[in-house]
C-alpha positions as CSV (number, residue, x, y, z in Angstrom):
1,M,-8.5,46.1,94.2
2,I,-10.7,48.4,92.2
3,L,-9.1,50.0,89.0
4,S,-10.3,53.1,87.3
5,K,-11.2,53.1,83.6
6,H,-7.6,54.1,82.7
7,G,-6.2,51.6,85.2
8,R,-8.1,48.7,83.5
9,A,-6.6,49.7,80.0
10,L,-3.0,49.6,81.3
11,P,-2.7,45.8,81.6
12,A,-4.3,45.4,78.1
13,L,-1.7,47.9,76.7
14,I,1.2,46.0,78.2
15,I,-0.1,42.6,76.9
16,G,-0.6,44.0,73.4
17,T,2.9,45.5,73.4
18,L,4.4,42.1,74.4
19,L,2.5,40.3,71.6
20,A,3.7,42.8,69.0
21,A,7.2,42.4,70.1
22,L,7.0,38.6,69.8
23,L,5.6,38.9,66.3
24,V,8.4,41.2,65.2
25,M,11.0,38.8,66.7
26,S,9.4,35.8,65.0
27,G,9.5,37.6,61.6
28,S,13.1,38.4,62.1
29,A,14.0,34.8,62.9
30,V,12.2,33.6,59.7
31,A,14.0,36.1,57.6
32,Q,17.4,35.1,59.0
33,Q,16.6,31.4,58.4
34,G,15.7,32.2,54.8
35,S,18.9,34.2,54.3
36,G,20.9,31.2,55.3
37,V,19.9,29.1,52.2
38,D,22.7,27.7,50.1
39,P,23.4,30.3,47.3
40,A,23.7,27.5,44.7
41,V,20.3,26.3,45.5
42,R,18.9,29.8,45.4
43,E,20.5,30.4,42.0
44,Q,18.9,27.2,40.7
45,V,15.4,28.3,41.9
46,D,16.0,31.7,40.4
47,A,16.8,30.1,37.1
48,N,13.5,28.2,37.1
49,D,11.4,31.3,37.6
50,P,13.2,34.6,36.8
51,A,10.2,36.7,37.8
52,S,9.8,35.6,41.4
53,G,12.6,33.2,42.0
54,G,10.0,30.4,42.2
55,Q,9.3,31.2,45.8
56,V,6.3,32.4,47.8
57,P,6.6,35.4,50.1
58,G,8.8,34.7,53.1
59,N,11.7,33.2,51.1
60,S,10.8,29.7,52.3
61,L,12.3,27.2,49.9
62,G,9.7,24.6,50.8
63,G,7.0,26.7,49.3
64,S,8.6,26.9,45.9
65,S,6.0,27.1,43.0
66,D,6.2,25.1,39.8
67,A,3.4,26.2,37.4
68,D,3.9,23.2,35.1
69,L,3.6,20.8,38.0
70,W,0.4,22.2,39.3
71,R,-1.0,22.4,35.8
72,A,-0.3,18.7,35.4
73,I,-1.9,17.9,38.8
74,K,-5.0,19.8,37.9
75,G,-5.1,18.1,34.6
76,G,-5.4,14.7,36.3
77,D,-1.8,13.4,35.8
78,Q,-1.0,10.5,38.1
79,G,2.1,10.4,40.2
80,S,3.7,7.5,42.0
81,V,2.8,6.5,45.6
82,S,4.4,4.1,48.1
83,I,1.1,2.4,49.0
84,Q,-0.6,-0.4,47.2
85,N,-3.5,1.7,45.9
86,G,-1.9,3.3,42.8
87,Q,-5.0,5.5,42.3
88,A,-4.0,7.5,45.3
89,G,-1.4,9.1,43.0
90,V,-4.1,11.2,41.3
91,M,-4.4,14.3,43.5
92,V,-7.1,16.0,41.4
93,Q,-9.7,13.9,39.5
94,R,-10.7,16.3,36.8
95,G,-13.8,14.4,35.8
96,G,-15.3,14.5,39.3
97,E,-17.2,17.8,38.9
98,A,-18.6,16.9,35.5
99,W,-19.7,13.5,36.9
100,R,-21.4,15.1,39.9
101,N,-23.3,17.5,37.7
102,V,-24.5,14.8,35.2
103,H,-25.3,12.1,37.8
104,N,-26.8,14.3,40.5
105,N,-28.5,17.0,38.4
106,L,-29.1,16.2,34.7
107,V,-29.9,12.5,34.9
108,P,-32.5,12.9,37.8
109,K,-34.1,15.9,36.1
110,F,-34.5,14.5,32.6
111,G,-35.3,11.1,34.1
112,A,-38.3,12.6,35.9
113,Y,-39.4,14.3,32.7
114,L,-39.2,10.9,30.9
115,I,-41.1,8.9,33.5
116,L,-43.8,11.5,34.2
117,G,-44.1,12.2,30.5
118,I,-44.8,8.5,29.5
119,I,-47.3,8.2,32.4
120,A,-49.1,11.4,31.2
121,L,-49.0,10.2,27.6
122,L,-50.5,6.8,28.4
123,G,-53.2,8.4,30.5
124,L,-54.1,10.8,27.7
125,F,-54.1,7.9,25.2
126,F,-56.5,5.9,27.4
127,A,-58.7,9.0,28.0
128,I,-59.1,9.6,24.2
129,G,-59.3,6.0,22.9
130,G,-60.3,4.0,25.9
131,R,-59.7,0.3,26.1
132,L,-59.0,-1.8,23.0
133,N,-61.8,-4.4,23.2
134,I,-62.3,-7.7,21.3
135,A,-64.3,-6.5,18.3
136,S,-66.2,-9.7,17.8
137,G,-66.7,-10.4,21.5
138,R,-65.4,-13.4,23.4
139,A,-65.8,-16.8,21.7
140,G,-65.8,-18.7,25.0
141,I,-63.1,-21.0,23.6
142,T,-59.5,-20.6,24.7
143,I,-56.2,-21.7,23.2
144,T,-52.8,-22.0,25.0
145,R,-50.6,-19.0,24.2
146,F,-47.8,-19.5,26.8
147,T,-46.8,-22.5,28.8
148,L,-46.2,-22.5,32.5
149,L,-42.4,-22.5,31.9
150,E,-42.6,-19.5,29.5
151,R,-44.8,-17.6,32.0
152,A,-42.4,-18.4,34.8
153,G,-39.5,-16.9,32.8
154,H,-41.5,-13.8,32.0
155,W,-42.6,-13.2,35.6
156,L,-39.0,-13.8,36.9
157,T,-37.8,-11.1,34.6
158,A,-40.7,-8.8,35.3
159,G,-40.8,-9.2,39.0
160,S,-37.1,-8.7,39.5
161,F,-37.2,-5.6,37.3
162,V,-39.9,-4.1,39.4
163,V,-37.8,-4.6,42.5
164,L,-34.7,-3.1,40.8
165,A,-36.7,-0.2,39.4
166,L,-38.2,0.8,42.8
167,T,-35.0,0.5,44.7
168,G,-33.1,2.3,42.0
169,L,-35.6,5.1,41.8
170,N,-35.3,5.5,45.6
171,V,-31.5,6.1,45.1
172,L,-32.2,8.9,42.7
173,Y,-35.3,10.5,44.2
174,G,-35.9,9.0,47.6
175,K,-34.0,11.6,49.6
176,G,-36.1,14.5,48.2
177,L,-39.5,12.7,48.0
178,L,-39.6,9.8,50.5
179,M,-37.4,11.0,53.4
180,P,-39.5,14.0,54.3
181,V,-42.5,11.7,54.5
182,I,-41.2,8.8,56.6
183,G,-38.3,10.5,58.4
184,K,-34.6,10.0,58.3
185,E,-34.2,6.9,60.3
186,A,-37.0,5.0,58.5
187,F,-35.6,6.2,55.1
188,A,-32.1,5.0,56.1
189,T,-33.4,1.5,57.0
190,F,-35.5,1.3,53.8
191,T,-32.6,2.4,51.6
192,L,-30.1,0.0,53.2
193,A,-32.6,-2.9,52.7
194,G,-33.2,-1.7,49.1
195,K,-29.4,-1.7,48.5
196,Y,-29.1,-5.3,49.3
197,L,-32.2,-6.2,47.4
198,H,-30.9,-4.3,44.4
199,N,-27.6,-6.1,44.5
200,Y,-28.9,-9.6,44.8
201,V,-32.1,-9.5,42.8
202,A,-30.0,-8.2,39.9
203,F,-28.8,-11.8,39.3
204,A,-32.4,-13.0,39.0
205,F,-33.0,-10.3,36.4
206,I,-30.0,-11.5,34.4
207,A,-31.2,-15.1,34.6
208,G,-34.7,-14.0,33.4
209,L,-33.2,-12.1,30.5
210,V,-31.2,-15.2,29.4
211,F,-34.3,-17.4,29.7
212,I,-36.7,-15.3,27.7
213,F,-34.1,-14.7,25.0
214,L,-33.5,-18.4,24.5
215,N,-37.2,-19.1,24.5
216,W,-38.5,-16.4,22.2
217,V,-35.7,-15.1,20.1
218,M,-36.8,-17.2,17.0
219,H,-40.3,-15.7,17.3
220,N,-39.0,-12.1,17.4
221,I,-37.0,-12.1,14.1
222,P,-38.4,-9.2,12.0
223,N,-40.4,-10.2,8.8
224,R,-42.4,-8.4,6.1
225,H,-45.6,-8.6,8.2
226,D,-44.1,-6.3,10.7
227,L,-43.9,-3.5,8.2
228,I,-47.6,-3.8,7.5
229,W,-48.4,-3.9,11.2
230,L,-46.4,-0.7,11.8
231,A,-48.0,1.0,8.8
232,K,-51.4,0.3,10.2
233,G,-50.5,1.3,13.7
234,G,-51.1,-2.2,15.0
235,G,-54.8,-1.8,15.1
236,I,-54.4,0.5,18.1
237,L,-54.4,3.9,16.4
238,V,-57.1,2.9,14.0
239,R,-59.7,0.7,15.8
240,G,-61.2,-2.2,14.0
241,V,-58.1,-2.7,11.8
242,H,-56.1,-5.8,12.7
243,P,-52.9,-6.3,10.7
244,P,-51.6,-9.8,10.3
245,A,-49.2,-11.1,12.9
246,R,-47.6,-14.3,14.0
247,K,-47.0,-15.2,17.6
248,F,-45.4,-11.8,18.3
249,N,-46.4,-8.7,16.4
250,A,-44.1,-5.8,15.5
251,G,-44.9,-3.9,18.7
252,Q,-44.1,-6.9,20.9
253,K,-40.8,-7.5,19.0
254,I,-39.8,-3.9,19.6
255,I,-40.4,-4.4,23.3
256,F,-38.6,-7.7,23.3
257,W,-35.4,-6.3,21.7
258,L,-35.4,-3.1,23.8
259,T,-35.7,-5.3,26.9
260,I,-33.0,-7.7,25.8
261,L,-30.5,-5.2,24.6
262,G,-31.3,-2.6,27.2
263,G,-31.3,-5.2,29.9
264,A,-27.9,-6.6,28.8
265,S,-26.4,-3.1,28.8
266,L,-28.0,-2.4,32.2
267,S,-26.6,-5.7,33.5
268,L,-23.1,-5.1,32.3
269,S,-22.9,-1.6,33.8
270,G,-24.4,-3.0,37.0
271,W,-21.8,-5.8,37.1
272,A,-19.1,-3.2,36.8
273,L,-20.6,-1.3,39.8
274,L,-20.9,-4.5,41.9
275,F,-17.3,-5.3,41.2
276,P,-15.6,-1.9,41.0
277,F,-12.2,-1.4,39.2
278,S,-12.3,-4.8,37.7
279,T,-13.8,-4.1,34.2
280,H,-13.0,-1.9,31.3
281,F,-16.4,-1.9,29.5
282,M,-16.4,1.9,28.8
283,T,-12.9,1.8,27.3
284,G,-13.9,-1.1,25.1
285,T,-17.2,0.6,24.1
286,F,-15.6,3.9,23.0
287,D,-12.7,2.1,21.3
288,L,-15.3,0.1,19.3
289,L,-17.3,3.3,18.4
290,N,-14.1,5.0,17.3
291,L,-13.3,1.9,15.1
292,V,-16.5,2.3,13.2
293,G,-16.2,6.0,12.8
294,L,-18.5,7.1,15.6
295,D,-16.3,9.5,17.6
296,L,-19.0,10.3,20.3
297,A,-16.7,11.0,23.2
298,P,-16.0,14.7,22.4
299,M,-19.7,15.2,21.7
300,L,-20.5,13.9,25.2
301,G,-17.8,16.0,26.8
302,I,-15.6,12.9,27.5
303,T,-12.0,12.7,26.7
304,A,-11.3,10.6,23.6
305,E,-8.0,9.3,25.0
306,T,-8.3,5.7,26.1
307,P,-7.8,3.6,28.1
308,Y,-9.9,5.4,30.8
309,T,-8.7,5.4,34.3
310,P,-10.4,2.9,36.7
311,L,-12.1,5.8,38.5
312,M,-13.4,7.3,35.2
313,E,-14.7,3.8,34.3
314,Q,-16.8,3.8,37.4
315,Q,-18.1,7.3,36.9
316,L,-19.2,6.5,33.3
317,N,-20.8,3.2,34.5
318,Q,-22.8,5.0,37.1
319,V,-24.2,7.5,34.7
320,W,-24.9,5.0,32.0
321,H,-26.6,2.6,34.5
322,A,-28.9,5.3,35.6
323,I,-29.8,6.4,32.1
324,M,-30.5,2.9,30.9
325,A,-32.5,2.1,34.0
326,L,-34.8,5.2,33.4
327,F,-35.2,4.4,29.7
328,L,-36.1,0.8,30.4
329,T,-38.5,1.8,33.1
330,A,-40.4,4.0,30.6
331,V,-40.4,1.1,28.1
332,I,-41.8,-1.3,30.6
333,L,-44.5,1.1,31.7
334,A,-45.8,1.2,28.2
335,H,-45.7,-2.6,28.1
336,I,-47.6,-2.9,31.3
337,Y,-50.3,-0.5,30.1
338,I,-50.9,-2.5,26.9
339,G,-50.9,-5.8,28.7
340,T,-53.4,-4.7,31.4
341,V,-55.9,-1.9,31.2
342,G,-55.1,-1.0,27.6
343,M,-56.3,-4.2,25.9
344,E,-59.1,-6.6,26.7
345,G,-57.8,-10.1,27.1
346,G,-54.2,-9.1,27.0
347,F,-53.4,-10.1,30.5
348,D,-54.7,-13.6,30.1
349,A,-51.7,-14.5,28.0
350,M,-49.4,-14.1,31.0
351,G,-52.0,-14.7,33.7
352,S,-53.4,-18.2,32.9
353,G,-51.6,-18.7,29.7
354,E,-55.0,-19.3,27.9
355,V,-56.4,-16.6,25.6
356,D,-59.8,-16.3,24.0
357,L,-59.9,-17.6,20.4
358,N,-61.4,-14.4,19.0
359,W,-58.7,-12.3,20.7
360,A,-56.0,-14.5,19.2
361,R,-57.5,-14.3,15.7
362,E,-57.8,-10.5,15.9
363,H,-54.2,-9.9,17.1
364,H,-52.3,-12.9,16.0
365,N,-54.2,-14.4,13.1
366,L,-51.2,-16.0,11.3
367,W,-50.1,-17.7,14.6
368,V,-53.7,-19.1,15.0
369,E,-53.7,-20.4,11.4
370,E,-50.3,-22.1,12.0
371,L,-51.5,-23.6,15.2
372,E,-54.7,-24.9,13.6
373,A,-52.8,-26.3,10.7
374,K,-50.5,-28.1,13.1
375,L,-53.5,-29.5,15.0
376,D,-55.1,-30.7,11.8
377,R,-51.9,-32.5,10.8
378,Q,-51.8,-34.2,14.2
379,A,-55.4,-35.2,13.8
380,E,-54.8,-36.7,10.4
381,E,-51.8,-38.6,11.6
382,S,-53.8,-40.0,14.6
383,G,-56.9,-40.6,12.6
384,G,-59.1,-38.5,14.9
385,A,-60.3,-34.9,15.3
386,T,-59.0,-32.2,17.6
387,Q,-60.6,-29.0,18.9
388,P,-59.2,-25.9,20.6
389,A,-58.9,-26.3,24.3
390,E,-61.8,-24.9,26.3
């Protein structure tokens, strides 16, 4: 059947009228249901909120509003739940937005400034001053600076740190830098492999830290010669000037303690992330700071009230782990520069363990004198003569 223009509009008008009638009937039913509420209950609700009776439009008692309750929920108060995970009682985690802004925006941005800045600074330093050569030339005679065991501990720490740094930087920057180049699937595979490497190689890094600390801590105690070394710029800023130094100079001692202390802090925060909700490092740290009068929590935008919740502990651990990792990466980049392209003969110490005698006398003269005195004593005791190893 063919309908005219007016004929086609008639069924639509009928359907619309029926829908409107149904809506009116539904509204009346809801209103009648609301009017049947127990008057005693309604009086109690009215007493809680004189302005509106504590109810939303529609007189539905189930939608009653409690401003104090919602204020507490938005403030992060924890309620009780019937499931085993008590953290589910927190409906609104107030620190989540602040954590997201710091961890996803501020840390990557300033971390990039730090890493790129140190690379640019080292490049500028090399362009202006060039390589620090052995002033008197190579003697052709070498002495043992580090044993095989010492070098093994160094390379265990250094190698594991490189793996941790690369996989960690991928977490911060890989999605924006690497994924567009290799594609989503390859990036996902690479990142998953990096995650497992990061988790397990971390234990090798911890072992390396313990090893080098036990081996070299006695050589890295500050002394008066370190002040002279720092005042003269270590012979790097003013070429041809070589301040006195024992086995480790002041610059190496600074690198040592930054690596040990920074690595320990990095390891503790990493441990907390590997085994979530099982530590309270951040609560203990801020309690200790408060005890010595350093109330840093408000300055950092963190609540001063401790103990922190398990979730807040994890958020603080993540942020601190990323900050320390970026800082230590910058420190190690400077260390790599000095030990390779920045100084002639520097890599030999950790390469073969044997260094040129003239290099040793220029950079660690007091250590060479102590070593020669020790060899002379041994020669006198044995009745023979000793010479530096060639």
